[in-house]
N, C-alpha and C positions, 0 to 999 in steps of 0.2 A: 355700555352700549344702550342707547335710548330705544325703548320698546316701540315707541311710535315710529321712529325711523325704520326699525326692523319690520314692523307690519307694513309700512309703505314699500319697503324693498320686496317683501314676499308677494304683495299684490302685483307689483311691476314684473317680477320674475315669473309669476304664474300666467299673467295675461300676455307678457311680451309685447305690450302696447301701452304707452304712457296714458293715452286718452282713455282707454277702457279701464286701466288701473285707477285713474283719478275718479272716474265715474263710480267705480265699485266702492271707493273709499269715501265718496261724497265730498270731494274737494276739487279744486281746479288743478290743472297740470303744472303750473309753475312751482307751487310749494312742494309738489311731489318730486319734481326734478331737483330742486334745491336740497331736499332732505336726503335723497340718495347720493347726491354729490358730496354732502357733508359726511355721510357714512363712508364713502369711498376714500375721502381724504383722511378720515380718522384711522381707517384700516390700512391705508397705504397701498391699496390694490384696486384695480377696475373690477366692478361686479357685473356690469352690463356693457355690451358693445352696442352703440347706437349709430344708426345711419338714417338717411332720409326715408328709407324704405322699410327697415325692420329693426327689431331689438332682439338680441340674443344674449344668452348667459355666457360669461367667461367661466373658466375652470374654477376660479375662486368664488364666483357667484353661485355655481352649482353646489359647492361645499357649504356656503352660508345658507342657501335655501334648505338643504337637508338638515342643517343644524337648527335653523330658525323655526321651522314648522313645529317640532315637538315643544320648543320653548314657549311659543305663543299659545299652543294648545294647553300646556300645563298652567299658564297664567289664566287662561279662560276657565279652565277647570277649577282652579283655586277660587276664582271669583264666584262661579256658580255654586260651589260647595258652601262657601261662606254665606252667600245670600240665602240659600236653602236652609242652612242651620239657623239663621237669624230670623227668618220670616215665615217658615212653614212649621207645621206640627210634625211629630214623629211619623216616619213613613219611609218606605223603600221604593225605588224605581227599578224594575227588572226589565232588561232589554232582551229580545229574542227575535229571530226571523219569523215573520208572519207565516203561519202554516207549519212551522217546524216544531217538533217535540210536543205535539198537542196533548197526547195522553200523559206524558211525563209531567208537563207543565201543570195540567189540571190536578194531578195527584199531589204535586209539590205544594201548590197553593192551598189545597184543602187541608193537607197535613199541617202546614205551617200555621194556618188560621186557627187550628185547634190547640196550638201550644200556648201556655201561659207566657205572657210577655211578647206575643206577636203584635206587629203593627200593620197598618194598611199597606198593601202592595199595589202600586200602579204599574201597568204594563206599558212598555214602549215597544210596539211591534214595528220591525224594520223590514224594508225590502232586501237589504243586504248590509254587511259590515256592522253588526250590532256592537262589536268591540269598540267602535269609535265613540259610542255613547259613554263607555266607561272612561276612555282616555280624556274626553273633554268635559266630564262632570255632569252629563245629562242623565246618567244612570248610575246606580250603586252596585248592581250585580247583573250578570248576563248568563244566558245559556248559549254556549258556543259549540261548534262542531269541528273537530280536527279530522283531517288535515286542512280543511277549507278556511277556517277562521284563525288568524294569527293570535297567539296568546302571549307574545313577548311583552314583558313588563307587567304582567298580571299574575296574581295568585290563582291557582285552580285546584279543583278536586274532580276526579273522574266519577261520572255518574252511570254511564251506560255505553256499551260497545255493540255495534250491530253491523250486519252486512249491507249491501246495496242492491238496488233493483233498477231495471230499465222500465220506464213508464212510456208506453207506446199506444197508438190507436188500437182499439180492440179488433178492428177489421184487418189489421196488418198481418202478413204471414208469420212474423216472429212472435206475435201475441199468443199463439197456441203452443209455443215451446215450453217445456218444463223448466229449462234453465238456459242461460246464455253466457257467452264470454264477452269481455269488454270489446274485443275486435269485431264481434258479431254486430254490435250496435254502432260502433264508431265508423264502420265501413258501409253502412246502409246509404246508397246514393240517393234514394228517394225520401230519406228521413234523417237529415243531418242534425247532429246534436245541438241543442240550444246553447247560446252564448250569454254569459252573465257579465256585467261590468266589473272591472277591476277596482282596486282602491282609489285610482285616479279618475274613475268614472268612464274610462275608455273600454271599448269592447275588444277582445282578442280577434284576430283575423279568422275567417272561416265562413262556410256557407250557411251555417245554422241561424235560426231566428234570434234576434236580439230581444232578450227578455229582462224585465225588472222585478216582477213579482209572480207569485205562484198562480194567481187567478189568470193572468195573461198567459203564463206558460201552459197551463192545462187546456185553455181554449185553443191555443195553437197546436197542441198535440192532438186534440180531438179533431181538428180540421186537417190533420195529416201533414202539417208543415214542419214539424220538428219532433224530436224525442229527447229524453233526458235520463241521466243516471243519478239517482238520489238515494239517501238512506232508506233502509227497509221500512221504517215506520211511516215514511211519506206515502207508502202504497196502501195504507189503511184508509178506508172510506173515500176512495177515489170517485170522482164524478162519473156518471154514465158515459160509456164510450172510451174509457181508458182502462188499460190493463197493466199490471206490474208483473215483471218476470225477473226472478233472481239472477244476479250476475255472480257467477261462482268464483271469478278471479279478481274481482274488484277489491281494493283495500278496504279494511274495516273503517267505519266511521265512529269516532268516540265523542260522546256528548260530555261536556265539562261545565261546571258552574265556575264562573270567573268573577274576580272583584279586584279593585285597586289594592296594592300591597300596603298602602298607608292607612287603610280604613281601620277605625277603632270602634265601629258601631256594634253594640251588643245585639241589636235586632238583626243585622246582617250575619253575625256569627251564628245566631240561632237558625236562620234560614239555611245556611250552609250545612249545619249539623243535621237538620231535617232532610235536606236533599241527599246527603250521603247515606241515609238509611235505606234508600230504595235499591 
């Protein structure tokens, strides 16, 4: 199967519009249509239903889209890894969510830097989904938080487990409570829980504010527009006007260090060993 045809199909399947897909690929529409037609003939199935008004995926097309995405991501990762190995000096890229695991991250970087054989560590601070940077080769290692961040296909070591807190405006009635239950926060009509985008970039349904990063989130909480349930460590050093209240029945959050299973980097192995000492 030709990888160019596969990438053309993925663009058309995600856009469900040949004009937008062609623009995204930097080509004109006729070669895109021809490439997908060749792919359909080779496979012997229709991948896309086309009418004058819309484009939709067939069942076969949905299967190929699910299979094609990780294939193309793996190829892109192989290319990035190869280029980095050939053109850059020794070093590691560590991905993590901006604002998460701040104290743990600082301790890890300091302890690693003191080790013989340590290499420079660049940080890739993400708004969400740091595991994507591992899968596509933009990062060598990541700090992830279960059960929120998927770790399928990655090697991991557990670093830390903690409870969760509700972060609310300091002037709200629940802010003076010693503890809360999940339902106490979920059912607040005047303070709906914030909504984060999923892996596909879409927000779940609900009345809460749509947020993409912690700075935006905390500002909206301070304005009394939303609330959030987060790991206990996120409640340290909150901006003025915000209060963290423990959630006694929330599931524990486990911080893990994760890396691709094919890695043979001694520098990465050393970083993982240092991380597991905490």
